[in-house]
N, C-alpha and C positions, 0 to 999 in steps of 0.2 A: 579474391572473391571468385566464386565458381557458379556455374549455372545451377548445379545441384542445391547450392545454398540458397539461391534466390527462389527456387522452386519450393523449398521448405518454408521460406518466409511468406511466399504467396499463398501457400496452402493454409498456413495459420490465419492469415488475413481473411481468406475466403470462409473458413469455418466460423470465425468470430462474427463476420458480417451476416452469415446465415443464421446464427443464433439470436441475433439482436431482436428481431420481430417476434418470434414465437415465445421466447423467454420473457421479453418485455411485456407481451400481452398477458401472459399468465401472472406475472408480478403485479400488473396493474389491477387485475381481477382480485388478487389477494388483498391488496391494500385498500381497494374500494369496498371490501366486505362482500364481494359477489361469490357465487357458488363456483367451485372448481371440481375437477375430477377427484380430488382428494378429500372434498368435503365430507362425503359419507363416512369415511374412516376417521379423519382428524377433527372434523367439526365438533363431535361430542367431547373429545379430548380438550379442544380449545375452551369450550364452555365450562368444562370441569375446572380448568385453571382459574377462570374468572370467578367461579363460585367459591373456590378455596381461598382466593386472595382478596375477595371483596371488591373486585373491579367491575364497574358497569361499562360494558363495551359500547353503550349507546351515548355515554357522556364524553364530550370533547373538552379539551383543555386550551386555555390561551397560551401564548408563547411563553410567558413567564412560568406558569405552572408546568408546562411541557419541559422547559429547561430544568427547572428545580427537580422534577421527577427523574430526569436523566442524570443529573449530577449526584443525587442521593443514591440511586442505583449503582452508579460507578463507584462512589465512596464505599458502599458496602462490599462491592466486589474486590476493591483494592484491600480493604482490611481483612477480609476472609482469606484472600490469596497470601497476604503477608503472614498471617497467623499459621496457615497451613505449611508454609516453608519453615517458619521458626520452630514448629513442633514436629517437624518431619520425622525425627529420630524416634519419636514415641508412637507413631502412627503405623498401621499395617501397610501391606503391599510395598515393602521395602526390602527386597531380597538381597540387594547389594549393601545393606546397612549404611545407607547414606546418613551422615550427621545433619544436624540442623544447619540451615543456610545462614551465613554470616549476615548481620544486621543491614549494612549498606547494600549488599548484593540482594538481599530479600526485598529491600525498599525499591531498588532499581528494577528488579524483575516484576514485582507486583505492579509498579507503575507502567512498566513495559507492556504487559499483557492486558492491563485495563484499558490502556489507551490504543489498543490494536497496533502497537509498534513492534513488539516481539523482539526488541534488541536483547541480545544474550551476551552478558559479560562472563559467561561461565561455560563449562564443558557439560552438556546436559546429561550424558550417560554416566558421568562420575559425580554429579551434583544433585540431581533430582530423583526421587523415588517414583515408582510407578503411580502411586496415589496422587502425588503432586502433578505428574504429567497428565493424568486423566481428569481428576476432580478439580485441579487448579488450572493448568495451562490449557488443555483441550476445551473445558467449559468456557473459559474466557475467550477462547478463539471464536466460539459461537456467539456469545452475548456482546462482545465488543463489535463484531461484525454486524450483528443485528441492530446495535445502537447506532452505528454509522448509517445504515440503510434507512432506519426510522427517521433520523434527522434529515436526510436528503428528501424523503417523502414529505416531511413537514414543510420544508422549503418550497417544494413543488406545489403543495396545497396552497401556500401563500400566493403563488402566481396564478393559480387556477381559480381560486375563489373570489367572490366579490362581496363587500360589505359583511364580512364574517369576522366573528370574534375568535373562533376555535380554529386550530391547525391540526386537529386529530388528538389522539390519546396515546401517549408514549407507551403505556403498558399493553395496549391492544397491538400497536405496531410492533413492539418487541416480541410478543407472543406469536403473532402471525408470521412475521419474518423467520423466526427460528423454526416454527412448527411446519409451515407450509412450503418454505423455500429451502432453507439451509439443510435441515434434517433429511428430507427425501433424497436430495442430491448426494449428500454424504453417505448415506446408507448404500446407495447403488454403486457409487464410485469407490467407496471403501471396500466393498466386496470385490470389485474388479482389481483394486490394488493388491489385496490379499492373493487373488488368483495369479497376479503377476510376480508374486514373490516377496511382498512386504510382510514382515512379522506382525502378528496380532496375538499376543499371548501374555501370560503373567508369570512365565517361567523364570527361574534364576539364570543369571549369566552363564554362558557355556565356556568352559576351558578346552581349548583345542591344541593339538600338537602340530606344529608346522612341518614342512618337508625338511627343514634344517634341524628339526628336533627341539625347537624352542617352544615355550608355552605361550599361548595367546588367549586372552579373554575376550570373547565375543559378546557384545552387549545386544540385548534384544528387548522386547516388551510390546506394549500396545501402540505399535508405530502407525499402522494403516489409518486408524481412526483419527489420529492427530494430523497425519499428513494431508488427508483430503480437506479438512476444514481449514488448515493453515493456508492452503492455496486458494480454496474457494472464498474464504473470508479475507483474502489478501493480508494475512497475518504474517506468515513466513518463518515463525520460530521453529527450528529444527528439533527433532527428537535426538538427532546426533549432532556432534560438533561440526561435522563437515556438511551438514544440512543436505540439500538436494544432490550433492556429489557423492553421497554415501549410497552404496548399492542397496541397502535395506530401505532407504527413503526413495530412491530413484533407480529401479533395477535395470531399465532398458530404454531404448529410444521411444517406445510406445508410451510408457509412463511419463517420459519427459514431455511429450507432446500433450498428453492429457493434463499434465500439471500446468502448462502455460495456457491452455484453453480455460482451465478452471480459474486461473488468476484474472483473466480478462472478461469472462462470461457475464458475470453479474453487473460489473461496472459499465460494460458496453450496453447491456440490456436496459440499464436505468435510463439511458437516453431515450429509448423508446417508451418507457414508462412516463418520462416527462412529457413527451410529445402527446401521448394519449390523454394524460390527466389535464393538460392545458387545452385540449381540443384541436391540436394541429400537429400531426406526426412529422410534418416537414421541419418543425422547430426541433424535434428530437434528432432528425437526420442531419440538420445543420450543426448541432452540438457534436455529433458523431464525426462529421466531416473535419471539424477543427481538431478533434483528438486524433483522427487518422493522419492528417497532414503532419502534426508535430511528431507522432510516433514514427512514421515512415522516415522522416528527416533524421531522427535519432538513430534508427536502425542502420540507415545508409552510412552515417559517420562512424558509428561503433564497428560495424562489420568491415568497412574499409580499413579503419585504423588497425584492427586486429589481424586482418589478412595481410597488411603491409609489413607487419612485424617490426623488429628493432634493427635499425641500420647498424648498430654497433655489432650485433651478431653476424650480419651479412659481411661486415668488414673483416671478420676473422676467416673468411673463406667458406662459411657454412651456407649450404644451399637452403634458402628459406622460401623457395617457390613451391606452391601447391602442385602435387602430381598424383598419379595413381598409387604411389607407394608412401606418400607422406602428406600430412596436413598443410605444411608450410605455415608462413606467418608466425604469429606470437602464440605459441602453445604453453608458455609459462603459466602455471597456476590453473590449467584447464584439464579436465578428465578426457582422456584419449577416446573413451566411449562416445563422447558428445561432440568433440571437435570445436572449431572456432565459430561456425555459424550458430550452432545451438547454444554456445556459451555467450556470445554477443547478444543474440536475440533474447535469451533468458534474462540477461542483465538489464537490457532496455525495457523489457515487459515488466519486470519486478519493480523497477524504480519508477516506471510510468504509472504503476498500479498500487503504490504504497504497500508492496509486499517485500518483506525482508529475506525471502528465500534466495539462496545463491546455489548455482551448480558450478561456479568457478570463482576464484579469488580476485575480487576487483583491484586489490592491491598490486596484482601482477599484470593488469591491463596496461597497454601503452598509455601515455598521457592523455591523448585525445580520446582513446577508448574509455578511460576512466572518467573523463570530463562529462561524457553523455549521461551516465547514471547519476552523477553528482548534480548536473544541471536539471535533470528531470525532477529531482526531488525539490530543488530550489524553486522551481516554477510552482510548487505546491502540489505536485503529483496530479495535476488536472488532466493529464493525458490518460483517459479512462479512469484513473484514480482508484483508491481503495473503496471497497464496496459502499458506495454512498457518501463516504466521508470526504471525497474529493469532487463528487458531482456538484456539490454546492460551491466548491472552489471555482469550478468552470462557470457556474451561474453567477458568481460574484464578478468574475472577469467580464462576463456579458453585460452585467449592470454598468460596469465602468466603460465598456465599449459604447453602449447606448448613450451614456453621458457624453462621451467624446464626440460621438456622431451628432448629438443634439447641439453641442457647442459649434460644430462645423456648419451646420445648416440653419442655426439660429432658432431652434424650436425647443420647447420643453421636452426633455427626453421621455420616451415612452418604450415600455417593453411588454408585450403581450396585452396591450390595452391599458396597462397600469403606468401612471405618471411616476417617473423616478425622480424623487425630490432630494432635498439636502440630507434628510435623515438616512435614506437608503445608501446614498453615496458615501456619507461619513462612516456608516457601519461597515460598508464593503471595503473601504480603504483601511479601516482599523483592522479588520480580519486579515487583509492581505499583508499589512505591515508587521503583523505578529511574527511572521516567519523570519524576515531579516533581523528583526530586533533580537530574537533568540539565537539564531544561527550565528550572526556576526558578533553579537555581544559575548556569548560564551566562548566562541573561537578566539576572540581577542584576549580574553582573560587567560585561556589555556596556553596561549603562545608566550605569555610574559611571566607566568609563575612556575616555580620549579616542579610542583605536582603535576602540572599540565605538560610541561616539556619532558617529563619522564615517561610519558605514554608512547609517543611514536617511535617506531623501530628505525626510521630513516631520518637523516638530516636534509637540509635544503628544502626545496619546494615540494618534494614528495612527502617529507614529514609534515609540512604544513597542510597538504591535501589530506593526509590521514586524520589530522585534527579537525579540519573543516568538514570532512565527510562525516565524522562521528556526530557532530552537533547538527549537521544537516539531516542526517538519517534520523536522529532522535527527535528534532523538532517537527520533521515532516512525517513522523510516525511510520517510517519505513522499516527500520530494523536492520537493514544490511549494513555491512562495514567494509572498509578497505582491508580489514584483517591484519593490518600491520601495526595496530595500536593496542597496547596493553591497557584495557579499559577497566579491569576488575580491581579498581583502587577506590578509596574513600572519595577522592576528588572527582573522578570520572563517574563513578556510580551515582554520586549526589547530583552533580551538575547536569548530567545527561538525563537523570530522572526528572529534574525540574524542567528541562527542555522538552521532554515528552509531554509533561502536563501542560506546558504553555502552548505547544503546537496543537494539542487536541482540544482542550476546553476553553482557552481564551480565544480561540478562533471560532468555536461553536456558538458561544453566547451571542455575539454580534449577528451571526447568521440567523439564529432563531429569532432575534429581534427583528430582522429584516422580513422574515416570514410572517411575523405577526402584523407588521405594519402593512405589508402588501395585501394580506388577507382582508383587511379592513377597508381597502380602496375600492372604489367603483371602476368598472371598465369603461374606458373612453372609446367610442367607436372610431374605427380607422377612417382616415381621410386621405385626401391627395397628398398631403404633406407628411404622412406617416412614414417613417424610415422602416423599410422591410427588414426583418431580422431572420429570415429563413432562406435567404438566397446567398449566392457566392460572394457578393460584395461584402456583406456582413461577416461572412465566414473569414474573408481575408482580413477584415478590420480586426476581428477578435484575435486571429493569429498574430497580427502585428502588434496589437496592444500587449499581448502575453509576452512576446519576445522582447519588446522594449522595456516593459516593466522589469522582467527578469534580467535583461542585459544591463540596464542602468543600475540595478540594485546589487547584482552579484559579480559583474564583470571585474571590478577591481580585485576582489578576493580570488576569482578564478585566474586572473592574470599573474597573481603571486604564486599560484599552485600549478595546476596542470598545464596552463598555456606556457609559462616560462619553462617548465619541465620539458615540454615538447621541443622547444627550441634548443634547450641544453642537450637533449638526446640527439637531435639532428647535428649538433656541433661536436658530439662525443664527449661531453663534459660529465663527469661522475661526481657524486656527493658522498 
């Protein structure tokens, strides 16, 4: 670890913290239907959408209607994307003459982008046409992100309102999020990316002659427009196979920094939106503090592990210390343009934020360096989380923490003046248990059937980690991979596809039910016995509950994978 590395990490943390309040204030105004500086331009467009679709923006929905609207919208998106891939060969904007996408892969990809996972079992530049990349994948990057944000806002309204039946209107939240938040940022940053060297064209692939005289096909296309929304919307699906390690997706250190800021910006700002909408910004900062503690802990471990390197390499007499002439540490699977700190930081950020983008191969990380991204996802990616889709995960853990605190002091648990009763606790536990049910269940199946064992490239604990990471990433709607597993098979395409569905929608429904239940409750005035939920004591309690729940649930699996692999590495054991 170096001083330069910690300065880069500190700079990122400062920028994100400075963005929280202004961006959160703007987003709160958008979802409250208040006037913004973009209203004169985008307001008529918004109203035009409502007239065309027959939506009354003044009519609110109860939790069930809200959930059904969300599910039907996503079903339509899934079917349209599947059809687009299956008929790809007959459609325009296909200069490389890509054939139709195979059935199981089309199912997996359609489910992936519908659920904001962006797991990719294929090489994009040799599989998808420009039309699919633009009208299919990029569009879904927008609407899946907007869906997650809308659901988070619905839950926040549940906490904020009293004796109310409605939690908002899904169609209005979807339109406002896309039109007023995602699109303006993407247009500005997309132009910046083009300026920095990202392609944005519809031209045919270019054939170039290398210095050795060999022929090389250089893929290009509408890259910048997809790159910006994949990061801002915490989607992560790359235009190219090597994702953010490809120079066309991530040309330099400046674009790399902008990428990681985009990934965290909306998720961090939503904590401020939460505080504003419930009438106490300290509540938002308390949520942000929990996220910050867990994030910095992960960065510390990952950066240390990758900087320490592999003792087996040092034992060969190779100098693995950082110096002015070399990066040192574990540079396997990392781009020399970015180095260890930017690779470790990127990995922690993306797995803390439900973003599948990678600028290094997690499969080549040290065991403990790879454990952190894996554990981040298993916690539910509540550390900042995917744009909205994991803020409600953090709020669910706060409900559980309030329940635990109530048991300790012998009072009926309350949060933001709302009594937390059996229904809310049951729904919160159901949502939280969805992740281990899918992750551990599918991983267990894959480790005992031939089709599952054919996937990992390695034997021993690392091979198990590759399988565990695949289902963790799918269920957690992250989309990154260890990259050592051959996932484009009928078995993995199907099972990971169902894991993505479970992790997205089976968790959402109980959450929306909680929102509806809370919205109908009256607010109980605070008293001397009310447990404060905006101070350091409660922050510490929430951190403890998260780590205990995650540790108890996933420690046995982690012990069989990265933990035992770490001890094997230290002992010089190879598999």
